[in-house]
C-alpha positions as a Markdown table, in Angstrom:
| # | Residue | x | y | z |
|---|---|---|---|---|
| 1 | Gly | 24.4 | -12.4 | 16.3 |
| 2 | Ala | 21.6 | -10.1 | 15.3 |
| 3 | Gly | 23.7 | -8.1 | 12.8 |
| 4 | Thr | 23.3 | -5.0 | 14.9 |
| 5 | Tyr | 25.8 | -3.0 | 17.0 |
| 6 | Val | 25.9 | 0.2 | 18.9 |
| 7 | Trp | 28.3 | 3.1 | 17.8 |
| 8 | Glu | 29.4 | 6.4 | 19.2 |
| 9 | Trp | 30.8 | 9.3 | 17.3 |
| 10 | Asp | 33.0 | 12.0 | 18.9 |
| 11 | Ile | 32.3 | 14.6 | 16.3 |
| 12 | Asp | 35.2 | 17.0 | 17.4 |
| 13 | Ser | 37.9 | 14.3 | 16.9 |
| 14 | Asp | 35.9 | 12.4 | 14.2 |
| 15 | Arg | 36.5 | 9.2 | 16.2 |
| 16 | Leu | 34.0 | 6.3 | 16.0 |
| 17 | Gly | 33.6 | 4.1 | 19.0 |
| 18 | Asp | 33.0 | 0.4 | 18.3 |
| 19 | Ile | 34.0 | 0.8 | 14.6 |
| 20 | Asp | 35.8 | -2.5 | 15.0 |
| 21 | Arg | 32.4 | -4.2 | 15.4 |
| 22 | Gly | 31.3 | -2.7 | 12.1 |
| 23 | Leu | 34.5 | -3.6 | 10.4 |
| 24 | Glu | 34.2 | -7.2 | 11.8 |
| 25 | Gln | 30.7 | -7.4 | 10.4 |
| 26 | Leu | 32.1 | -6.5 | 7.0 |
| 27 | Gly | 34.9 | -9.0 | 7.2 |
| 28 | Tyr | 37.8 | -6.6 | 7.9 |
| 29 | Pro | 40.4 | -7.2 | 10.5 |
| 30 | Thr | 40.3 | -5.1 | 13.7 |
| 31 | Gly | 41.8 | -1.7 | 12.9 |
| 32 | Gly | 42.0 | -2.6 | 9.2 |
| 33 | Ala | 40.3 | 0.5 | 7.9 |
| 34 | Gly | 40.9 | 3.3 | 10.4 |
| 35 | Ser | 38.7 | 4.5 | 13.2 |
| 36 | Thr | 37.1 | 7.8 | 12.0 |
| 37 | Gln | 33.9 | 8.7 | 10.4 |
| 38 | His | 36.0 | 9.8 | 7.4 |
| 39 | Asp | 37.5 | 6.3 | 7.2 |
| 40 | Trp | 34.0 | 4.7 | 7.4 |
| 41 | Asp | 32.7 | 7.0 | 4.7 |
| 42 | Gln | 35.5 | 5.7 | 2.4 |
| 43 | Leu | 33.7 | 2.3 | 2.5 |
| 44 | Ile | 30.2 | 3.7 | 1.7 |
| 45 | His | 29.2 | 3.4 | -1.9 |
| 46 | Arg | 30.0 | 6.7 | -3.6 |
| 47 | Asp | 26.4 | 7.1 | -4.8 |
| 48 | Asp | 25.1 | 6.9 | -1.2 |
| 49 | Val | 27.7 | 9.2 | 0.6 |
| 50 | Asp | 25.9 | 12.5 | -0.2 |
| 51 | Ala | 22.5 | 11.2 | 0.9 |
| 52 | Asn | 24.0 | 9.8 | 4.1 |
| 53 | His | 25.6 | 13.1 | 4.9 |
| 54 | Ala | 22.3 | 15.0 | 4.1 |
| 55 | Ala | 20.4 | 12.7 | 6.5 |
| 56 | Tyr | 22.9 | 13.6 | 9.2 |
| 57 | Leu | 22.6 | 17.3 | 8.4 |
| 58 | Arg | 18.8 | 17.2 | 8.6 |
| 59 | His | 19.1 | 15.7 | 12.1 |
| 60 | Ala | 21.9 | 18.2 | 13.2 |
| 61 | Arg | 19.7 | 21.2 | 12.0 |
| 62 | Gly | 16.7 | 19.8 | 13.9 |
| 63 | Asp | 14.6 | 19.0 | 10.8 |
| 64 | Asp | 14.6 | 15.3 | 11.8 |
| 65 | Ser | 14.5 | 14.2 | 15.4 |
| 66 | Leu | 16.5 | 11.1 | 14.5 |
| 67 | Tyr | 19.3 | 10.4 | 12.0 |
| 68 | Glu | 18.3 | 7.4 | 9.9 |
| 69 | His | 19.7 | 6.3 | 6.6 |
| 70 | Ala | 20.2 | 3.0 | 4.6 |
| 71 | Tyr | 23.2 | 2.7 | 2.4 |
| 72 | Arg | 25.5 | 0.3 | 0.6 |
| 73 | Ile | 28.9 | -0.4 | 2.1 |
| 74 | Lys | 31.9 | -2.4 | 0.8 |
| 75 | Ala | 32.7 | -5.6 | 2.5 |
| 76 | Ser | 36.3 | -7.0 | 2.6 |
| 77 | Asp | 35.4 | -9.5 | -0.1 |
| 78 | Gly | 34.5 | -6.6 | -2.5 |
| 79 | Ser | 30.7 | -7.2 | -2.3 |
| 80 | Trp | 28.2 | -4.5 | -1.3 |
| 81 | Arg | 26.2 | -4.9 | 1.9 |
| 82 | Trp | 23.2 | -2.8 | 2.9 |
| 83 | His | 23.4 | -1.1 | 6.3 |
| 84 | Leu | 20.8 | 0.8 | 8.1 |
| 85 | Glu | 22.1 | 3.4 | 10.6 |
| 86 | Arg | 20.0 | 5.2 | 13.2 |
| 87 | Gly | 21.4 | 7.7 | 15.7 |
| 88 | Arg | 20.9 | 10.8 | 17.7 |
| 89 | Ile | 23.0 | 13.7 | 18.7 |
| 90 | Val | 23.2 | 13.5 | 22.5 |
| 91 | Glu | 25.7 | 16.2 | 23.4 |
| 92 | Trp | 26.1 | 19.8 | 22.0 |
| 93 | His | 28.7 | 22.5 | 22.4 |
| 94 | Ala | 27.5 | 25.8 | 24.0 |
| 95 | Asp | 27.6 | 27.5 | 20.6 |
| 96 | Gly | 25.1 | 24.9 | 19.2 |
| 97 | Arg | 27.5 | 22.7 | 17.3 |
| 98 | Ala | 27.0 | 18.9 | 17.7 |
| 99 | Arg | 29.6 | 17.3 | 20.0 |
| 100 | Arg | 28.7 | 13.6 | 20.4 |
| 101 | Met | 26.3 | 11.2 | 18.7 |
| 102 | Val | 25.2 | 7.6 | 19.4 |
| 103 | Gly | 23.3 | 5.1 | 17.5 |
| 104 | Ile | 22.9 | 1.6 | 16.1 |
| 105 | Gln | 23.8 | 0.0 | 12.8 |
| 106 | Ser | 22.2 | -3.1 | 11.3 |
| 107 | Asp | 23.1 | -5.2 | 8.3 |
| 108 | Ile | 19.9 | -5.3 | 6.3 |
| 109 | Thr | 21.3 | -6.9 | 3.2 |
| 110 | Asp | 19.1 | -10.0 | 3.4 |
| 111 | Arg | 16.0 | -7.8 | 3.9 |
| 112 | Arg | 16.9 | -5.6 | 0.9 |
| 113 | Val | 17.5 | -8.7 | -1.3 |
| 114 | Asn | 14.1 | -10.1 | -0.3 |
| 115 | Glu | 12.4 | -6.7 | -0.9 |
| 116 | Asp | 14.0 | -6.6 | -4.4 |
| 117 | Arg | 12.8 | -10.1 | -5.2 |
| 118 | Val | 9.3 | -9.3 | -4.1 |
| 119 | Ala | 9.3 | -6.1 | -6.2 |
| 120 | Gln | 10.6 | -8.0 | -9.3 |
| 121 | Ala | 8.0 | -10.7 | -8.8 |
| 122 | Thr | 5.2 | -8.1 | -8.4 |
| 123 | Ala | 6.3 | -6.3 | -11.5 |
| 124 | Arg | 6.3 | -9.6 | -13.5 |
| 125 | Leu | 2.8 | -10.4 | -12.2 |
| 126 | Glu | 1.5 | -6.9 | -13.1 |
| 127 | Lys | 2.9 | -7.3 | -16.6 |
| 128 | Ile | 1.1 | -10.6 | -17.0 |
| 129 | Ala | -2.1 | -9.1 | -15.5 |
| 130 | Arg | -2.1 | -6.3 | -18.2 |
| 131 | His | -2.4 | -9.0 | -20.9 |
| 132 | Val | -5.2 | -11.0 | -19.3 |
| 133 | Pro | -8.4 | -10.2 | -21.1 |
| 134 | Gly | -10.4 | -10.1 | -17.9 |
| 135 | Val | -9.8 | -8.7 | -14.4 |
| 136 | Leu | -7.6 | -10.3 | -11.9 |
| 137 | Phe | -8.3 | -9.6 | -8.2 |
| 138 | Arg | -7.7 | -10.8 | -4.7 |
| 139 | Phe | -10.5 | -10.4 | -2.3 |
| 140 | Glu | -9.9 | -10.8 | 1.4 |
| 141 | Ile | -12.5 | -11.6 | 4.0 |
| 142 | His | -11.8 | -10.4 | 7.6 |
| 143 | Ala | -12.7 | -12.3 | 10.8 |
| 144 | Asp | -15.7 | -9.9 | 11.3 |
| 145 | Gly | -17.1 | -10.9 | 7.9 |
| 146 | Ser | -16.3 | -7.7 | 6.1 |
| 147 | Gly | -14.0 | -7.8 | 3.1 |
| 148 | His | -12.0 | -5.8 | 0.7 |
| 149 | Phe | -10.2 | -6.1 | -2.6 |
| 150 | Ala | -6.6 | -6.2 | -1.7 |
| 151 | Tyr | -5.5 | -6.3 | -5.3 |
| 152 | Val | -7.3 | -5.5 | -8.6 |
| 153 | Ser | -5.5 | -5.5 | -12.0 |
| 154 | Glu | -5.3 | -2.4 | -14.2 |
| 155 | Arg | -7.9 | -3.9 | -16.6 |
| 156 | Leu | -10.6 | -3.1 | -14.1 |
| 157 | Ala | -11.2 | 0.4 | -15.6 |
| 158 | Ala | -11.5 | -1.0 | -19.2 |
| 159 | Val | -13.8 | -3.8 | -18.2 |
| 160 | Phe | -16.0 | -2.2 | -15.5 |
| 161 | Gly | -15.4 | 1.5 | -15.9 |
| 162 | Ile | -14.2 | 2.0 | -12.3 |
| 163 | Thr | -10.7 | 2.5 | -10.9 |
| 164 | Gly | -8.8 | 0.1 | -8.7 |
| 165 | Glu | -8.4 | 2.8 | -6.1 |
| 166 | Ala | -12.2 | 3.3 | -5.9 |
| 167 | Leu | -12.7 | -0.5 | -5.6 |
| 168 | Thr | -10.1 | -1.1 | -3.0 |
| 169 | Ser | -11.6 | 1.7 | -0.8 |
| 170 | Asp | -15.2 | 0.6 | -1.4 |
| 171 | Ala | -15.8 | -3.1 | -2.4 |
| 172 | Val | -19.5 | -2.4 | -2.9 |
| 173 | Ala | -18.7 | -0.2 | -5.9 |
| 174 | Leu | -18.2 | -3.2 | -8.1 |
| 175 | Tyr | -21.5 | -4.8 | -7.2 |
| 176 | Gly | -23.3 | -1.6 | -8.3 |
| 177 | Val | -21.6 | -1.7 | -11.7 |
| 178 | Val | -22.4 | -5.5 | -12.1 |
| 179 | Leu | -26.0 | -5.0 | -11.1 |
| 180 | Leu | -26.3 | -2.1 | -13.5 |
| 181 | Ala | -24.8 | -4.2 | -16.3 |
| 182 | Ala | -27.1 | -7.1 | -15.5 |
| 183 | Ala | -30.1 | -4.8 | -15.6 |
| 184 | Ile | -29.1 | -3.4 | -19.0 |
| 185 | Ala | -28.5 | -6.9 | -20.3 |
| 186 | Tyr | -31.9 | -8.0 | -19.1 |
| 187 | Trp | -33.6 | -5.0 | -20.6 |
| 188 | Ile | -31.9 | -5.6 | -24.0 |
| 189 | Leu | -32.8 | -9.3 | -24.0 |
| 190 | Gln | -36.5 | -8.5 | -23.3 |
């Protein structure tokens, strides 16, 4: 029910254990798409196959302690689902070749859809913020009374002459600029 299952890959025979769970998750009948890694790769979006294999090779060479990759895979209805695979080689041949690998696979389609929606909404808000004549910001106060600027629009540099990075790392930086501007305005008006 969690959209996750455990798999095992016998690398010598190219057989995947529990591939039926993965196929079931994608809406295919049991045994409907073969039982090898090669068969599974035929369902992965062609733009994601090479990156998926590269992630495996990084793990097999020892560059990464864990194999992990998210990719699109074709469901039985023709739609593309997002899957996240994590695994580890657990058995090696005497000559150093990988023998057996185990891992888990999760359907993360809903999470990816939500991440895309958030990214699109953020991009729209940033576009709007660029056209506001002033500065938009979000200031957060923590339980201990300290605070920080969690967001500052790009116009900060044009209006106050400081970068958003400087302000988000040091909230007091804005107060210094405002106090200086107030002092100059007072001096001019005198």
